[in-house]
Phi, psi and omega in degrees: 000138176279167177301323180295318177301316181295315180296322177295319178295318178299316179299318180296317179294319178301319180298317179296315179299315181299324180288329185270329186301323177299335181280349182301328183299332180274001184265166175284174183301318182294318179296319178298317180300312182296316181297316181290323179296316178297315180299320179293317178297318180296319179298319178295318179299316181297319179297323180293324184272347178268000000 
């Protein structure tokens, strides 16, 4: 994958996360934990590739 492919994939994932995170409030504790854990892992991954 080229850097552009990776950045495009990151942008697509960010859009999905941004659309889903407001809905986290309606979820149970376990779902909130998983959503936040994924968002944190993704942020670390994004920092590594930038």
